[in-house]
N, C-alpha and C positions, 0 to 999 in steps of 0.2 A: 556237243556232240555226245551220243550215246556209246560210252566206251565199252562197255559189254558187248554190245552189238558189232562194233566196230573190231573188235579182237575175234570174234566170231568169223565175221567176213574174212578178214586178214588171213585166217588159220585157213579158211576152206579154200581160199585161192591159192595159197601155198601148196597145200595137202594135192591140190588138182595138177600142180606142175611137175609131180615126181611119180614115177612109175614104179611098181613093185621090183623091178628089174634093174632100175636106177641105184636103189638102195641095199640091193644084195637079198631081196625077197623072192622066194619061188613063186611064180603065176603058173597055175595049172591050165590057163587058157579059157578058163569059163568067162563067158561074157559079162563084162562089169557095166553096172549101170551108170556109174559117174566116173569121170576121167580121174585119174592119180589114184593117189594112194586111199583105201578104206579107212576110216576111223578107227578101227581094231588094228589095223597094219600100222600106223603112226604110232598108236598106243605103245605097241609091242616095241617099237624102235626107241620110244622114248623112256620106256620102262614104267610107265603108268598104267593104271588101270582103263579100261576102254570106257567103264561107264564114270569114270573121274574125266576122262577127256572131253566126253560127251558133253557133260555139264559145263566144261570151258568152253568149247566151241558154241554152245547154245545160250552164252551169256549168265549161268546159272552159279558160277563160282568167280569170285573177285578178289580172291586172297591166295593166289599161286604162289608158291615158294619160289625164290631163287632157281634151288636146284632144279625144280619143274621146268622153269622158263628157260633153262639154260639146256636141258635136256632136249625139250621142243626145239629149240634154235639149232642144236646139233641135228638132230633126226630131221628136220624140214631143211638144211643146208644154208641157212640163211646168213646174209652178209651182215658185217658189223652195224652198216644203220639197220638192217631190218630186225636185227635182235634188239637194238634199240627201241624200235619202234613197238615191238612186242611187249618189252617191259612197260612201256608208257601206256600202251591199252590194259595191260592186264592189272597193274599197279597203278592206276592214276592216285595223285595227291589228294587229300581232302578238300571237299569243295571250301570255296574261300569266299566269304562274303563280298557282293559285288561293290565295288566302291564306284563314284559316279564315273562318268566317263570323260578322261582329260583329252583334250586336243594335244597329238602330237605335234613336237617341234623339234627340230634339228638344233644341235647345239651351235652357237656364232662361231665356235672356234672350228667344228667340223666343216660349216659352211665356208669358213674364211680357207681352210685346207684344199677343198675341192675347187675352190677358184682359182688356187695359187697352182694347180697341175696343169702346167702348160703342155698342151698337146696329148694330154691324158681325159678322156669322157669318165666322168665322176659322176655318181648319183646317189644321194643319200635314201635309203629307203625304211620302213618300219617293219616288224615282223610279219605285217599282214601285206607286204608287196606295195603300199601306199607311198607314192615318192614324195619326199618332204622336202627335198632339194635338189637342183641338178647344177653343174657349170654349163658354160655355152656349148662347148663340144658334146656333152652329155645328152642335152637336149636335141640337138641337131642329130645326133646318131640314132636316136631311137625313138624321137617324138617331135620330129621336125614340124609336123603338120599340127600339133597343138601348140596352145598358148603357153608360151613360156613363163608365163604367172602364175601356171596351175597348181605347183606344189605350193603356193602361198595363200591357195583357197581351201581350207579345209573342208568345206561341203563338197567339193568337185574335184579333189586330187586326182591324178591320173594314178593309176594301179597297174603295176605291171603285168598281174596275171589276167585282170579283165581286158587290159588291152590287146594280148597275145590271144585271146579266143574271141574276143568280141569286136575287136577294131580292124576291119578289112587291110586299113594303111600298115598296120603293126606285121599282120600276117602276111603282106607281100615283102615286108623287109627282110625277112630270114628266109634264104635259100634251103634251108633243111627246115621247113616248119614243123613237120612230124618230131624231127626229133628235139626240137625245142619245146615242144608242146609235151613229151614225154618227159623231160626233164624238170621243166616247170610243175607238172603233178606229182611227180616224186617228191620234189622238194615240199610240196604243199601238205602231201600227205604225212610226212615226217614231222611239221610243224603241228597240223591238225591233232596227231596223238599226244604231242608234248604239251599242247595249250588246249587242252578240250573243254575247258570253261571260257573261251575266249569268245563271246557272243558275236563281235563285229566279224571274227573270222569264219565262224558258221554262218552268219549271213552271206558274207563270200563266195563260198562253197555252194549254198543253196542257189545263191544267184546264177553261178557257172554251170549249175547242174541243169536247171531250168532252160536256161538260153543258148547253150552251147551242145549239141549232140556229142561232139568231139571231145569236149572235157569228160561229159557222163561215160563215154566211153573208157575214155582213160582212166578214169576215177575208180569205176566199177572193176578194173583190173589190180588195183590197190597196189600201185607200184610205189617203192620207198628207196631213196636217196638223197643223200644230203650234199647237193650240187654247188660246190664253192668254188670251184675252179675249173677250167676247162678250155674250149675253143669253141667260137660261134662263126657260123657261116652267114654273112650279110650280103643281100643284094640292094645296095641303098639308092635311091633315084636319082641323087646327085653326083655320086662318085662311083658308083658300080658294086661289082664284087669286092668284098673285104674278109680275110680271114683274120678273125680277133681274138686274142687269148682273153680271157676275163679271170678275176680274181675278188671274192666276197671277202672283206673285213668286218667282224664284229667288233662294235664298240665296247670297252672294258667298264662301261659305267652303268651296266644293269638295264640299259634302257631298250634292248634288243634292236637298237638300229644298226644297220648295215651299211655300209659303202660299198657300191659295186664299180669297179674299175677295168677299163678295157686298155689294150696295148697291140702292137703289131710288131712282126719279127721285123728288128732293122735290116734295111736295105730291100724290102720287098715289095712288090706294087701295093699291098695294103698299108704298108706304111705311107708310101706316097698318096693313096687315097683318104687315109686319115690326116694327113697333114692339109692336103687341099681342103677337107671338109673344116677343118680347124681355120683355115681361111674366112670360109663362108661364114661359119659361127661368129668370128671376130667381127665381121661386117654388119652383124644385124643383132646382136646380144648384148646387153648392157648390165653389169653386176654390180651391186650396191655393197660396197665392201661391210659397211656396218646396218645389222637389221634395225637399230636405234634410231635411224634416220626415218622410218615407218613405223611409229608406235602400235600403230591399230592393226596392222600387218602381222608385227610381229606378237602381239597378242592373240592373234587368230591362229597361231601355230606355226608362222612362216618365220624361217630364218633369213629370207633372201627379199629383194627386190627386183623386179626385172623393167625395163623399158627401153623404146627407141627399137625395137625388133618388128619385122615386118608381122610376126606373129600377136604382138602387145597391141600394134595399130589397127589392125584390120580382123584379127582372129581367124584369118586363114592359116596361118602357120609358114615357117620357111620352106617347106617341101614345095609350096605351090606358088613360090614367087622368088624371083632372083634378090639374092641378098646382098649383091656387090653389082653395079652398074656395070654394064656391058659382057657381063661373065653368064653364059648360059650354063645348063645343065649339062648338055652334050658336050660343050666345051671341057668342064671338068671331068667328064668320064673319061673323055677322050686323053686328057692329059695324064690320069691316073694310070690309066690302063698302057700309056706308050711304053 
């Protein structure tokens, strides 16, 4: 990604959000050709020359000092995440020699960990949001219509960002899809600023820009936020509405792998729904404890092996069929909402 161009776009979008009266400047009521602060006004607030700020916004200066960046962050009233993003764009690290692309693989210990988390949906993903592994409940919660073996097939792994914007089943899964989409783009923006030389990440952004008008509109507004925890509203096709808290834990091995986990408030209808969803998942998803049982798939980048599910045998996924004899989706919903 072009860091100087991204920097200019980011500064322009943030400058447009502030009015003179918001920052204590006198506005004399003259008609303004653009929304927000003028370049000269922002430069005055930050204590830099208008000419220097203009060069910075136009991508002609790539060596801004920490003091200048801090002053701009204060003038623009940036959040901590936005301040970090500003630094990433204004002072990108030296270009690194590209090494051959390697197949990402979840560590066996991480796969074993999420498999052991009874009642907790667990998903292992790389920094590009490709799913490297999931446990039974994680798969059933977010992608029951997809083949559970998908993370073990590097060429066609599920990607959480791609699913959110391009998969209609995933879109229907979130009761507040617009909120989820804003959160996803804000996280992806922060990542793109930090990993400007990641070719595959740039390709993902390019694909979403071409194929999703919703993504393109959100991307152009340049939201930035590190969304590692919070609450998501689901409307699951098998158990109905659920409010689930989520936490994202980053691995400490410099792999940039993360584990996304969900939980429900104890005693809530959401907890009942999640418990019933776990029963569904247990009936249709078998997890192999050791990737060594399938050497070929392990070498391809998967730490898991799945068999015996509806999705594995028909490709239709669990959302499109009953995983437990005599149990219908309507009955599950009724029990969860009782």
